[in-house]
N, C-alpha and C positions, 0 to 999 in steps of 0.2 A: 526710663521705666525700670523699676526695681527687679532684681532677679526673681524668677519663678521656679519653685522647686517641683519635685514629683514628675519630672519628665524622664523617660527612659533613654538609654544610650541609643536604641533604635530610632526613637522619635527625633533625637538631636541629629543623628546621621541623615535621616530622611529630610528633615527641615533644611539642613546644610546643603544637601544635593538639590533640593528645590530652588534655593536661593542662587546656587551656582548656575543652574539652568537658565535663570533670568539674566545673568550678568556674565561678564568675561573677566571678573576679578579673580585673583588667586584664591584657591580654596582654603588656604590656611587662615587668611583674614576673615573669610566668611564663617568658618568653623569657630573661630575665637569669638566672633560677634554673637553667634548662637549660644555658645557656652556662657557668655555674659548674662544672657537671659535665663538659661536653663543649666545651672552649674551641675557638674558630674564629679563623682569621686574618681580617683586615679584609675582604677580598673575599668570603670565604665567609660571613662574618657578614652582609654586605650582601645576598648572595643569599638566605640564610635569611629575612632580614627581608622582602625582596620577595615571597618565596613565601608567607609567613604572611599578610601584609597582602593580597596578591592573592587568596588563597583566601577570606579573610573578606569581601572586597568582592564576590566572585562565587560564594559558597557555593551558593545555590539553583540558579543556572545550571549549575554543575558537577554538582550532584546530579541535576538533570533529565536531563542527557545520560548520566550514569553509569547511571541507572535503566533507560535504553533498552538498555544493554549488559549488565546483570546480571539473571539470572533471579530471584534472591531479593530481597526488599525490602532496601534499603540499611541499615536499622536492625538487620538481623540480621548484618551484616558485623562482624568484629572491628574495634574502633575504630582500631587501628593500620593495618589494611588499608584501611579507609574513608578515613582521612586520607591515606594513601599514594596512593590513586587520585585524590583531589582535587588533591593537590600535583602529581602527574604530569600530569594533564589541564591544570592551570593552566599548567605550563611549556610544554606542547605548543602551547597556544592563544595565550599572551600573551608568552612570553619568546623573542623572535626570535633572540637570540644563542645559544640552547641548541638544538643539533640534536635532532630528534625521537628519534633512536636513543639519545642520551645521557639524555634525560628518562626514557625507558622503562628503560634499563639501570640507571640510578641508583636508580630507584624499586624495582626488583627487588632491588638490593643493600641498600637500606634494610630491606626485609622480611627479607632474609637476616641482616643485622646484628641485627635484633630477635629472631633465633633462632626465627622462625615456620616451620611445616612447608613443605617443598618444594612441596607442592600449592598453597599460598597464593602462593608466589613465581611459580609458573606461572600462577595465576589473575590476578595483577596484570599480568604480562607479556601475557597474552592479551587482557585488557580494554583495555589502553592501545593495543596494536597494532590491535585491532579498531576503536578510535576513530579512529586515523589513517586507516584504510581508509574509514570512514563519516563522516568529518569534515563534508563539505558537507551530507550528508543530515541529520545531527544538528543542525548549526547552523541549517538551514532550519526544522526542527521547533521549535527554541528561539525563533527569531524570530517564528514564527507561533503560539506558544502563547497560549492564551486561558483565563484572564486572563494578561496579560503577566507574566513573571518579573522582579521588580525587586530581588531580593536584600535584602529587608527583611522582618522578621516581620509576619505578617498583622495582629496587634493594632495595631502602630504605623502601618501603611499605612491601616487603617480610621480611626484617630484623625485622621490628617492629611487624609484624603479628606473627612471630615466638616467639618474646620475650614478647609481651604484649597481644596477642590474637587479633582476627579480630575486635571485637566491639571497643576495646580501641584504636586500630590503626586507625580505621575510625574516632573516636572522635578526636584524635590528629591531623589527617590530616585536618579535618573540622575546628578545632581550629586555625591551622596554616593559613587557608585561610581567616580568619577574620582579619580586620584591628585592630591592637592593640591600646588601649587607651594610653594617655600620662600618664606615671608614674613618679612622682616627689619625690625625697628624700629630706626632709626638713633638712637644715643645722642646727643641734642642737647647734652649736657654736655661731649662730647669732640670731636665732628666735625659735619659736615652731610651731607646726602644726596648732593650733587654731588661732594664730595670722596671719599666712599666708593664711589660709582658709578665714578668715574675709576680708583680703586685696583683694583676688580674687573675693569674692562675692560683695564687694564694687565697683568693676570694672565690674560687670555683667559677670563674668567668672564662669560658673558652675563647681564645684569641689566637691569631696567627699573623705572621709577617706579611706585609703587602708585597706584591710581585714586582712593582715598578719603582717604588720609592723606599729608601733605606730608613725612613722615619715614619712609616705607616704601619698601623695595626688594623686588622680586619676582624670584626666580631660578626660572624655569620648568623648567629642565632640569638642576638640580644634584642629584647623588645621593651625594655623598661625606659625610664627617663635617663637621659645622658648624665644629669647632675647626680645621679645615684652611683655612678661608677667611681671607684677609688681613684683619687688624684684629680678629679674635676675641679673641686674648690681650690686646690693648690695650683691650678693652672698648668698641669702637666701635659695637657693635650687639648685639641679642639676637633670637632667633627668636620672633616674635609675630604672630598674625593681625591684620589691620586692624580687625576687629570688637572685639577685646580692647583695642586702643589707643584706639578711639573711646569705648568704655565708660568708660575711665579719665578721659577728658576731660570726662565729664559732671559731674565735681566742680568744674570751673572756672566762672568765673575765680576764682583763689585770692586770699585776703585777704593783704595785705602782712604779713609776719612772723606769719602764722597757723599754727595747729597742725592737722595732718591725719593720719588713721589709715587704714592698710590693715588691715581687721579680719579678713580671711581671706587672709593673704599668700601662702600656698603657697610656691613657690620664688622669688617676688619679681618676676615679670614685670611686673605692674601697679604694684608698689611702685617699680620703676625709672622708669616713666613718671611717676608722681606726683612723684618726685624731680626729674625734668626740668622738670615744670610749676612746681615750687616754687622752683627756682633763681632766676629773674628777680625774684621778690618776696620773697626771703629767708624763705620759709616753711619749716617743719620737718615732717618725715615720720617717723612711727613705724609699727610693724607688729606683728601678732599672728599666731602660727602654733603650733598644738599638736603637730603631728606631728614627731618627732625627725629623720626622714630628710629631710623638707622643710626643717626648720630648718638642717641642714647645707648643703643645696643653696642655700638662701637666702643664707647667709653667703658661700658660694663666689661666687655671682652678684654680690652687692653688692661683694665685694672686687675683682672684675674690672671691673664697670661703674661703681662709684662709690667708689673706694678712699679718697678724701679726705673723704667725707661720713660724718657720724655718723647712722646709721639704726637707732635702738634696736629690738630685736626682743624681744617678750615671749614666752617659750617655754611657753605654756599656752593654755587655752581662752579664748574671748572673755568668758565668764562669770567666770572667775578674774581676768581683767584688769580687768573692770568692778568687781569686788569689792575689788580691791587698789589701784586707782588713783583719785586724785582729779582727774586731768586731764580737761578737757573740750575738745572739738575743734570747729574751724570747719567741718570737712568729714570725712566718713567714707565710705570705699568698702567695701561689703560684697559681695564676690564669693562668693556662697553655694554650698556643696556642692549638686550637682544631678545629674539623670539624664544630662546631657551629650548630649541628642539633637540639639543644634544643631551638634555638632562630630564627627559620625559619619564624615565624610569623612577626617578626620585620625586618628580612633580607630575603625576599623571593627568592633572587637570590641564596642563599646557596643551596637550593634543586637541582638546575640545575647545579651548579658549582662543586659540590663534586662528587667523584667516590668512590666506595667501597674500591678500592685498596689504597686510600689515608690514610686509618685508620692505617695501619701498620707504615707508616712514622710518623704520628702524635704520635703514641705510643712511638716510639723510642725517639722523641724529648722530650716528656713528662717525660719519665723515666730518660733521661739525666739531665733534669732540676730538677727533684725531688731528685736525688742523690746529685746534687750540692747543692741544698738548704739545704739538711740534714747536710752538713758539716758546715753550718753557724749557726746551732741551738745549744744553750746551754741547758743541761739537768737541770730540767725536763721541757723543753719547748714544745711548740706545733707547729707543721707544718701542715697548712691547705692546702690540695690539692683540687683544684677547676677547673671545666670546665663548659662550656655551651653546652655540648654534651649529647646525650642520648645513645651513643654507648658503649657497654661493653668493647671493646678493649681500649677505652680511659679512662675508669672509674675503674670498679672493677678489671679488669685485671692488670692495672697499679699498683693499691694498693697491690694486691696479690703478684706481682713480686717484688715490693719494699720491702715488709715485709719479703719475703723469703730470701732476701739478706741483710737485716738489722734487726737482731734479737734484737737489743737494742731499737727498736721502737714497739709500740703497738697501736691498734686502740682505739680511744675515741668515745663513743656514743655521737652523736651530740645533743641529746635532751636537755641536761643541758645548752647549750649555746643559745638556741632558745626560743622565746616567745611561750606560750602555743598555740597560734593560728597557729603555724607552725609545731607542733609536728607530725601532720598527714603526713608530708613529710619525716619523718625519717624511714628508713627501719628497720624491726623488728630484723633481724638476725645480721646484722653488725653495725647498727647505723649510716649508711650513710645518708646524706641529699640528697634527690633525687626527687624533684618535677617534675612532667610531665607538659607539657604546659596546661594551664588552662585560664579561662577568665581574671584573674588578675595576672598571674605569668607565666614566661617562664620556659623552661626545664633546669635544672642545676644538677650538681653533686658536692658533697663536702664530704671530709673525714678528720677527725682530727687524726693526728699522734703524739703520745706522745713519747718523747725521755727519756728513763729511765736513771737515774744516774748510772755511772759505779761502 
């Protein structure tokens, strides 16, 4: 179907949220597919993105207030009308630059564009204008709701409350509802943090040093496209959370002229950090990635970040690689597919897409990958198992089951591989790297597994 023009940013946001409601696919892919039908200019695309992510972060709060304004249960509303009310309410509450009248009028226009009956256009108009009149009253009701509305599914809240306690769970949920700052990992192969920081300041781009990594810059108030930042095209940095950077460092210190593998490379974020760690000791880095779209993005990123390096990419599964390759590695990073509950702040759709029953399937996949990766390690090498999950089934249980079946492996305390600023994230009993979501870091899990010589 050819692209159709003349659709507003609000319409695209609403349509994306409607499609997300019907599936459990990542919102980014859904949004891109809607944009392919209804292209938007850069500013409108940014507005649509802000609305989509804002609604996902505040969905239960928005529905709580909407229910006070609607006689019928919200689940009986037409999906497009329901999402229109959510997006309209979000704009009124959170987007200061948009006049209330514009938020209402554009919401009504979106319903009209969707060719829904006039009575539904009037319904949307009435509900949103009624909210404007009752705003203070409804916000007070929301604030005093018992139990508090934290914009996370109940099953996830209960799991975290059991594991972390009520106060810490509330803190995690509130942290997840904040918009994350831009975290940049400086490419040590091409520049240093001070030089890049000076370049940003010369271009009036506020930036500051990261708290946990000495090659991180934080942009708290940057909302444009990352490719517009100075130094992007030259490969001076990549977007990466500090937790992801620290996970990669668990593989160190690297052996001089050693062989290292990124076993689940994705688009190459951690592969790039491995390459930076490998440079000073002339080590070599290889990667495995089965997904074709990620393979292409990996190649693009490596061409930008490390144009002079030979970083072999195996375009298949880790099992296929293990079957076809005789190479054995001094270190392997296995950033396993997972539920992603540690990165909900950056990917707010995860909270609504996941189900508790998903965790068992993730664990099976993770154990299969871990056992395969272990066959590729030469003793006394290190196998780093990593996820961006907070769930025990995907983290501690995976390691415990692996060690029970692999007596030639033992745990390494992660402390020695991390800067002192990150030692607080290492668990006391087992030495796992396990930060919880915070202002400058997402939630991750990492374990170092040492293969003993026979």
